[in-house]
N, C-alpha and C positions, 0 to 999 in steps of 0.2 A: 446409901453413900457409895457402895461398891458398884451398883448399877450405873450411877451417874458418872463415875470415873471410867467405867467400861465404855459408856456411850461417848464420852469426851475423847477417849483414845481412838475409838472406831471412827468418829467424825474427823479427827485430825489425820489419821492414816488415809482415809478416803479422799480428803481434800489434797493431801500431798500427792497421791497417785494421780489425781486429775491434773495437778500442776505439772507433774513430771511428764505426763502424756502429751501435754500441750507444748512442751519445750521443743523448740526447733533450733538445734545447733547445726554444726557442720555435718553434712551427710558423709557417711562412711563411703569411700570410693568416689566422692564428688570432687570436682576441681576447685581449687582455691587460688586466688591471685597471689603472686609473689610481690610484696611491697619493695619499693626502692631498687628496682632491678639494675639500674645504672651503677649503683654503688655496692651491689651484692656480688662479691668476689666469686662465690660458687657458681652463680648463674652465668656470669661472664665467662668463666672457664668452660662451662658446659656449651655455651655458644661458640666459643673458639674451637672446642673439640668437634662440634657438629660440622663447622666449616672445614676443618682439617680432614675429618673423616670423609666428607663429601668429595673434597678435592682428591683424596687418595683413591677413592672408588672410581672417580672419573679418569684418573691416570691409568688405572688397571683395566679400564674399559668396561667396568661393571655398570656404569650409568648411562651408556649411550654415547658419552663423549661429545665433543664439538661445542659445548656450551661455554667453555672457558672457565678457568679457575676463579674462585671467589676470594677476595681479600676481606677478612673479618674486620668489621667496624665495631659494633657493640650490640648487645642484646637490648631491645627497646621495649619488650613486653614478655611476661612469663606467667604461666600458671603451673601448679603441680597437683598431682593426683596420687594418692597412696594406693598402690596395687600390690603386686608381688615385687615390691621395691618402690621407688618413687619415679613416677612418669612426669617428665617436664615437657611442657608445651612452650616453645620459645619462638619469639619474633626477633629475627636477627637482621641488623642493617649491615650491608656489605657492598662491595664494589665488584662488578663483573663487566669486563670489557670496557672499562672506563666509566660505566654508568652506576650511579648509586641505586641500589634496590633493596627491597625487604624480602626476606625469606622466612619460611616457617620450618621448624624441626621438632621432632619428638625424640627425646632421649630417655631411656630407662636406666636408672642407677640402682644398683644393689650393693649398698655399703658393706654388708656382712661378708660378701665375697669379693669386695673391691673391684666391681666390674661396672662398666657403663656400655650401653649399646645405642647406636644411632638407629632409630626405627624408620623415620621418614625425614626427608629434606626436600624442599622445593620452593618455588616462588610463592609469595604470600597471596592468599585469596582475599584478604581484607582490603577495603578501600581507603583506610585511614593511614596507611604507611606505618602501622604499628605504634602510633603515638596516642591513640585514643583508647576506647574500650577494646578489650581483646576480641579479635575476630576469628578465633580458632574454631 
């Protein structure tokens, strides 16, 4: 009886370990899509911050200047990645020199020190205008 119980426990634990090994959940450090970006207040604020920070750097001459300021429209796509903070990859619709354009930015947010930093900002490389699958 004891050997049957031991066999059953061993079989159960072995089966559970194989099931756990086969589980494929979100990868640590992997990017995940942010749902409903148009109604996500935090993401929209980060998009506005990205545009304002870019414009500020342009005015100070840090970005080469001459491209014209960008008026924020809305974030149309976003992904996030947990690193040393949360890294947001944003597709932002804006207007520059009267033309509607899509830009990409990367912002790192560290909530425990209440900081955010614009890492990159530039014209979108994706061909879908930010409305389809993310092209980051």
